[in-house]
N, C-alpha and C positions, 0 to 999 in steps of 0.2 A: 935397560934402566934409565930413568929420567936424568937428563943432564942438568936440569935446573929445577926450581920449585914451581914452575908454571904447569898449567893443566890444559889439556885439549878435551873439551866436552863434546861428545857426540850426542846431540839433543834430538830426541824423537818428538815430533809434534802431531802425531796421529794423522788424521785426514787433512789437516791444515786449516780446519775451521776453529772458531773460538771455543766451541764446546769441548774440543779435545786437546786444546793447548793448556797444559796444567800451570798453575801458579809457580810450581817448582821450576819448570822449564823456563818460564819468563824470568824468574829471579836469576837463574844461572846465566842466561843470555845477557842480562843487564850488567853482569859483573865482568864481561869479556870485552877487551878492547878491539878484537878482530873477530869478524863473523863471516862464515863462508857457507854458500848453499845455492841451490837452483832458485830461479826467479819465483816460482810458486811457493817455495818454502820461505824465502826472504819476505815475500809479500805477507805471508801469514803472521810473521813476527815483526812487522814494520814498526809497531809501537815500542819495541824493545831495543831498536838498533840505531836510534838517532845519535849522530856524532861519532859513530864507530867506523872503523876501517872495514869496508865491505868488499868481499870477493864473490862475484857472481859466476856460477857454473853454467855452461851450456853444452850442447851436444858435441861441440868441437873441443872445448878446453877442459871438460869436466875431470879429466885425469890429472892434469898438471896444476889446476887452480888450488887444490888443498895444500900442495907443497909450497906454493907461493904464499898462501895465507900463513902457513907455519913459519916460513922464513921471516915474514913481516912481524909476526907475533914475537919471535925471538929478538928481533931488532928493537921492538918497542917495549920488550920485557913485560908482556901482558898475556893473559889467558886467551884462548881462542875457542870459539863455538862453531861446530859444524852442524848445520840444520838439516835434518832428514825427515821427509814425510814418512809416516808409519813409525815403526819401532826399530831402533838400532840392533835389538836382539833378534830381529827377524829380517836381517839384511842379506840379500842373496849373495853379495860378494864376500860376506863373512867379516868378522871383526878384525882379522889379521891385517886387512887393508888399512884400517885406522892406525895401527901401530907403525906401519910403513910411512904413511902420509905425515904422521905427527911424531916422528922419531925425536927423542930427546924430551918429549912432554910426558907427563903422567896422563894417560888416556882414561877418561871417565865416561861411562855410558849412562845416559839419562833415558829410561824407558818411557814408552807411551802405549796407548791403545792402538793396535794395528787392525787392518782389515781381517787378519786371521782370527782375532778374538771376536770381532763384530760378526763375522760369518758363523763362527761356532755358536755364538749366542742366538743368532737367527735360526740356526738349524737345531738348537737345543742339544748340542753334543758337548761332552766334557773334554777339555784338553788332555786330561789324564788318560782317556780311552781313545786317543787319536794320535795319528802320526802326521806331523807337519812336513810338507814338502816345499822346498825352495830350490829353484834352478840356479846353479852357480854359473856365472859368465866366464867366457874364455878371455884371452888377452885383447880380443877385438870387440868385446862387449856382447857377443852372441852367446847362446847357450853352449856350454861345454858339452860336447857329445858324449864323452866318457862319463861325465857326471850325470847326464840325462839317462844313460843306460843303467847306471847305479841306482838312480832315484826310481826308475821304472821297476826295477827288481824289488826295491824296498816297498813300493806301493802294492805290488802283488802279495808279498809276504805279509804285509800289515793287514790287508783285507782278509786274507785266508786265515790269519791269526786272530780275527775278531776285532780289529782296530778300525776306527773311522779314518778317512783321509781328509786332510785339510791342505789343499794345494793352491799356492799362490801362482796364478797363471802368468804367462809371459807372451809377448807378441808372437814368439815362435812356437809356443806350446799352449794353445788356447784350450778351453774346456772340451771342445769337440774332439781335439786330438787326444786328450787324456782319455776321454770316453772310448774312442776308437781302439786305443791300445788295450784298455782294460777288457773290452768285449772280445777282442782277438785272443786274449789270454785267459778266457774262461770265466770272467766275472759275469754274473747273470744279468740279462737285459733289463729285468724289472727292479734291479738295485736302486734304492732311493738316493736321489741327488738333490742338493740345494746349491744354487749358484747365486752369489752376492756380487752385484756390480756397483761401482762407485760408492762403496760403503762409507758412511759418515758424511757424505756430500748431499747436495740438494737433489741430485739425480739418482739417489740410491734406489736399487731395485732388487728384490728377493724373488727368485723363481724356483719352484719345486717341480722336478721332472723325474722320469725314470732314466737310467743310464742310456738306454737305446734312444731316447728322445733328445739327449744332449747333442748327439751327432748333427742334428739338424737345427740346433739352437744357435742363433746369431748373437753372441755375447760381446760386451765391451772388453777392450784389452785390459781395463782395470777391473778384473774379476777374480774372485776366489771361488773355487769349487770344493764342495764337501760331498764325499761319497760315503754313505753310511754302510757299516759292516752288517 
């Protein structure tokens, strides 16, 4: 339960370009006295954060900085905005992490268009007929191996049940590795695949392949793979 009447807004900003930063997100950020995020996200909302207390995350401090931002927001008696590239509803670490980081605040999620929706649109598949796969990190920030095994089982069940797969790739689980697993477990080599890279950015690329071709495809780590049922 919130300890005060202050709010922690988890603000999705899509790809981080002006086209996907919504007026609603800008309005929310402008009302907060404290803002936290990675440099790329903060740069995308630079016009909204003048005069605010800024907490910048990096690969060393990213876990502790949100707690520091929360403490400062409490001291200043102000709302806090956490800036996320993509959509907070499609956040690999899960929404529970937000409640821990901003304990005592009312947590409010502000959705955005993520690479999952952009990939689905490019592949012309409906979210209703698809299974979304996100890899949950462990305490060290690597893919949780138990979660990976569970998600791989879900992928097979979904395809065999007639559902498309929309998989947000990870540096440890690239499209080639996903394809290799599916082929080893009986999914047909000619299965249609669409790979979206750097979606919503200037370097966006959409590639259509068969599942067997994906194994030899060199994709960006910022990729989403769609496997059609």
